[in-house]
N, C-alpha and C positions, 0 to 999 in steps of 0.2 A: 498742610499735608492731610489727606482723606482719611477719615476714620473708617474702622471696620463697620460701624452701623450705617455709613453712607454708601456702602456698596449696594451694587443692584443685586437684588434677591435671585438665587437661580430659579429655573423653572420648576413647579411642582411635579410629583411623581405622576405618570400618566393614570388616569381613572380617577383622580382626586378633584375635589372642586377647589379651585384655585382662589376664588373670591368669597367662597362662603356664602354665596347667594342661591343656592339650591339648583343652578342650571345643570343641565345633563352635560357629562363629559363629552369631549370631541370623541367623533368615532370615524375612521376613515370612509370616505365616500365607497369604495367597493365593497364595504360590509354593510351599506345601508340601501342597496339599490333594490332589495327586495320589499322594503317598506317605505320606498320613496313616496308613493301616493296611495293612498287609501281613503276610497270614498266614505261619507258619513252613513251612507245606505247601502245596502245590497244592490248591486247592479240588477240583479233579477226582479227587484220591485220596481225598477224604472219602466215605465210605460209611456208610450207616445200620448201627448196631450190630445184631446178631442178638439175638432176645429171650433173655434170660438166665432160667433156671428160677429161679422165685421161691423163696425160702427159706420153710420153714412158719412160720406167724405165732408159734408158741410155741417156736421153737428156742431162745430164752434161757431158757425155763422147763426145757428139756431139757437144756441145756449147764450151767448154773450149779447150784451147790450150792443145795438149797432151803432157804430160811430157817427158823428154827425157830419160825414164827409159825403160830399155830392161830386160826381164829375159829369160835367155838361149837364147839370139839374137831374141826374140820376143816382140814386143813393148807392153807395159804395157796396154794400151787401149784395144788391140787386145784380150789380156787375160781377160780382164774384162768385155767386151761387152757381152759375153755368159752368164755368171752368172748374169749380169743386165737384161737380157732379160728374163731369167728363172723366175726372180722375179716377173715379170709383167705376167708371163703366156704366152709369145708369142712363 
């Protein structure tokens, strides 16, 4: 026979913290639409960023140690340099 202490507790009153963990109480969504999104900074402070000078397309080929791979006796870096530059429109 179940004891009274084994009974499922009833729901806590609205607006109270049921778990005691400091969490905010549930509020119906229709009352939260005004504060659904608020940016961290004022939108009037946001400005378009200036154009940044683009890095050359073959920057990685210049910066990294070339691999010891050759294709028909031509270093791989030399083969890739032209297509990389064409990507950048040089």
